[in-house]
N, C-alpha and C positions, 0 to 999 in steps of 0.2 A: 376485544382483549383487553384483561382487567392489566394495563400495565401500572398501576400502583401497586401491580403483582408481588411488590415487595420480594423479591427472591433475596433471600438470607442466608449467606456461608455461616457454616457453624463456626464454633471460635476455632482458632488455632487447625482450620483446613482449608483447603485453596475454594475458591468461588465455584460454586455449582454452575456448571454450562448446562443450557436447555438447547433444545428438547432434553430432558433425560429419558437415557438409555434403560428401561426396566420389562417385564415379564411380567408382574401380577398387582392386580390393583385391588386394595381393600376399602371399602367404602361403609363408613358410620351410619348407621340409621337415622335417630331422632336428631332433627336439625342439620341433615347433608343430604339423605335420601327423602325421608318423608318431612314435612311439617306437622306434628303432631300435638302441638302446644295447646291449642284448642280443646282435644279431649283428655290430653292430660290436667289441662286446668278443672274440666268441666267434672270430671270423676274424682280430682279434690276436693273441689266444693260439693258435692253430693256426699262425700264422706265427713268435710264439716260440718253439714246440714243435720247429716244424722248422728252426730256428734255433739250438737246443739250450739257449735261454734260459728263466729261471724264468716263469712265467705270473704274469698280474694279475689284481685281482680286478674285477668289471662297474663297480663306482661308480668304481674308480681310473681304467680307461680312457674311463669315464663325464665324465670333468675333463677329458679330452683332446679332448672332442668340440666342434669349431665353426670350424674353420679348414680343413676340406678332408682328404682322404684322405692325401697326402703328411704333413701337420702330424702327423696323429693317428700315424702311422707313426715320426717322429722319434720323439714324445711318449714314444711306447712303449718304445721302443728306448733313450731315456736315461731314462727315468721324470722330465723336467723340461717343462715349457710351452713355454720357450723354449730346448731343447735343441738340439745337432747333432750328432749322433751322425757316427761314423765315415764316411767318403765310399763307399768298396766296402760296407760293412757294409749305410748306407741302401740302395745300388743293388742289391743282392743281396734284402735284405729286401723292398722295393717291391713286384716283381712275383710274389712270394707271396703277401703282403697281398692284392693287387686277386685273384688265383686263388682265395683263398678267400673271400673277401667275393662275389664273384660267384656263388659256389656255395651262400651260405647268406644270400644276400640277404634271404630273407624267411620264415627258418624261426621267428621269434617277432615279427617286426615286425608292428605293428599300428596303425590311427589311433589319436589319442588319444579319450579320451571328447569329446565334443561335436564333434568333427571335422566327421562326418560330416551331423549335423543343422544345425551352423553352417553350413556349404557351401550345404546345401540351401536353409535362411533368407537369406543370402544371393546367392542365385540367385533367387529367387521375388522379394526388394525390386530386380533389375534390375541388380546391380552387375555390373562385366566382373571375372572372377577370372582372376589369374598365380600359376604357382607360380615363385619364384625361391631356388635354392639353389646353396652351392659343391658340391655333390657333382656328380662327373662323369656325363657325359650315358650313358655306358654302363651307371651305376647306379642313375641316376635314372630312366631310360625304362622299363625293368622292373620297377622298384620300385614306379614308379605304377601300371602295369599290374596287378600280383601283388596290391597294395593295391586295387585298383578304383578310383583315383582318377585315372589319368590322362585321362579324360573328365570331369574335371569341370572344367577349364583352359582357358582359348582360349589361352595360351599358356605355354611351361613353358621357363627358362632354367637351364640347369645352369652349375657352375664355369667349364666349357669352351667354352661357346656365343659366350660375348664375350673380346676379348683382358683385360679385367679383371673381378674377381672383386669380390663387397660383403667388404671395407667400402666400394671404392671405389663412386661411384652410380652407375658407367655402365651395372649392369644395370636399375635402376630406372629411371635414364632413358628406358632404352633401351624400358622396356614403357610409358611415360608417350607417349611417340614413337609406340609403335604402337597405342596407344589415343587418341591425338589427345587427349590431354588434359595440361593441367599439373601440374608435381610437386604443389601443394600441393590439389589432385583427388584423388591417390593415400595411398593408407592402405598400409603393410607390418606384416604380424601375422609376429611372429618371439620369441628366445628369449634372442638374446644380444649381447654389444657389438657386433658385428660388426654387426649389423641395425640398432641403433640408431646408429650411426658410419655407414653408408651411407644411410638415411633423412634424418637430418641434413643430411648431405653435399649431398641431392639436394633437398630442399628437400621432401621427402615426410614426411605425418605418420606416426606408429609407435605401434605397441603391442606391449607385451610378455607373453607368458603367463607363468605363474606356474611353470609343470610342468616346461620346460625343462633342457636341461643349462649353456649359459652358463659354459663350462669351470670349473664347480664354485663361480659369483661366486653374489652377491646379486643376483637379478634387481630387486630393490627401488634397488641403485644404479644404475640404466643410468638415461639420458636418454630418458625417452619419454614422451609424450603419457597413456598410459595402462597401468594393470598390470592382466592380466584372466585369470581362473580357466579359461577357454574359449571356443572360436571363438563360439559360443551368448552369451557374456557380451561379446564385441565386438561382435556383430552389435546388443546392445540401445543403444550407442554410437553406432551410424552411421545417417546416414538418403542416401537416392540424390538426388546433385546434378543437378537438371532441367537 
């Protein structure tokens, strides 16, 4: 287990004790459940090719992942995390990207090591599982089907399922309400600043994985309760709240 685990108490609160007693586990998609970077990059480069623009490396495009496809397209067009492309260019580029991504959703995308085993362990322990992502439903559902993960979750919230998405707490609070649990009885497992901010705002616990995207930033800088190397490791830090 990763005991660089960096369990960090929230400011002005008592130190968190492990294993955490919870009822619900919410899991992020890109960079947590699935390694989608190669297919996102493939689609971005096909878009750039159609636009007559130079292609970019997978590692560069990987650093753009984390705030949904519209942001990914904007970052790919500008080469900046907060860049705003020409309005007409973006309007032309977005549907091109969406077409290519729909056609290449699961060419290289696979679950990360430990995901299937971790989910099975969590289910056997009696936890309620939800998938929560900023990816649009049109991509989320077929991708979960293609990777045989769709039936593992009792509820799936995509980026366009509700009026707001992460880092807003709305999706997390929606899931808590769905399962009739208090926010402190739920855990979000993610890989990015978006996940950490959303969980803190909702009052939920949050673990972050070491292998995700986090827009190219160091995951150890995030305000989370633990850093874990896999979903299996995450399962060792929690217990079912009766």
